[in-house]
C-alpha positions, 0 to 999 in steps of 0.5 A, a space after each residue: 500500500 502506497 501512502 501519499 506524502 502530506 504537503 507541508 503547510 505554507 510558511 508565514 513569517 513572524 513579521 507577517 503574522 504581527 502585521 496582520 494582528 496589528 491590522 485587525 486590532 487597528 480595524 477593531 479600534 477604528 470601528 469602536 471609535 465610530 460606534 462610541 461617536 454614534 453613542 455620544 451623538 445619541 446621548 447629545 440628542 437625548 440631553 437636547 430633548 430634555 433641555 427642550 422639554 424643560 424650556 417648553 415647561 418653563 414657557 407654558 402659561 402660569 398656574 395658580 401657586 395654591 393649586 400646586 404648592 401650599 405652605 408646609 406641604 409637599 409640592 406637586 408637579 410645579 418645579 420648573 413651571 410658571 406659577 402665579 401668586 398674590 401677596 404682600 412683600 415683607 421688607 424685613 424678610 429680605 436677603 441678598 444672595 451672592 452670585 459670585 464674583 463681580 459684586 452681583 446679588 440676587 434680591 430675595 424677599 419674602 411674600 406673605 400669602 393670603 393663607 398665611 404662608 410665605 413664598 420666597 421670591 427672587 425679585 431680580 439682581 443688583 450690583 452692590 449691597 443696596 437693593 430697592 425696597 419691594 413694592 408696598 401693598 398687595 401685588 400679583 406676580 408670576 415666575 418660575 417655581 424652583 426647589 431649594 438649591 441645597 446646602 450652602 456651606 459658605 453661608 453657614 460660616 459666621 459672617 459669610 454671605 449666602 450663595 444659594 437659596 436654602 429654604 431650611 436656612 430661611 425657615 430658621 430666620 423667617 417667622 412663618 410657614 414657608 412654601 417648599 420652593 421659591 419663585 424667580 420673577 419674570 424679566 419684565 416684572 423684575 425691570 418694573 421693580 428697578 432690578 435686573 432680570 435673573 436667568 433661571 437654571 431650569 431643572 434637568 429633564 429627560 429626553 426620549 428613552 429610545 435615544 438613551 438606549 441607542 447610546 448604550 447600544 452603540 457603546 456595547 457594540 464598541 466594546 464587542 468590536 474591541 473584544 472581537 479584534 483582540 480575539 481574532 489577533 490571538 487566533 492569527 498567532 495560534 494559526 500562524 497567520 492562516 485565518 480560518 485554519 484549524 489550530 490543531 491542523 499543524 499537529 495533525 499534519 505532523 502526525 500524518 508525516 510520522 513513519 507508518 507502524 510496522 504492521 502497516 508496512 507489511 505488503 501483501 505482495 511481499 509476505 516475507 517482510 513480516 518475518 514468519 513465512 508459511 511452510 513450503 509444501 513438498 510433494 512426495 
């Protein structure tokens, strides 16, 4: 029996394998970068949608304050919306809230409501420590209703100026039940009181969840592309640069080139090669 020789596998240089590995990894990184960029774009769309929703909410017609917020009670769906209120300013309840450098201050004045509560109102902004007195008598105004601005570490220090509107701090200094939020007068009303308008930083809102999921999806794809690129580079190293080849092919080829066992070397045409020959028959 004749055994055909097994052809040797093609020889690929180490430099060629490394070049292929680098190319695969670079391709994976490029694809991942594109996918990350698409995810960032979707995230920006998501954030832009949220900002637009917040602006639309703040520009909607005002609602009556008492319908969404009452003194000493939880606030309903009111933060970031225009509210309409009526009351009387109390000049004794006035605080200047620092706006940072430049000597600018927000003028915060307590408005006593008909139900006995107090609504903190940012009437506008002023340069320096001198603010005009609030209007006397009953007034009606409107503005964006906002929650407490959180803690004010600087304002808690002795003699320090407050930098945020902190309702718990006001509740300790003002006599009366506060509404759980404050209003910032609209631009025309602030100018009417001799103050500069204050720009309100609207509360964050959410865009469409679909765009948020798209952003997450692209980032997952980017991670998968990087993982796949490094895996393919590892396969190139194991297969000697022959993509699609079996990592065990080289071992199988070596086994096929080994000498045949002694039993397989016996040919039927040459039975004597086996060592024991059948006895000759003699005729008598």
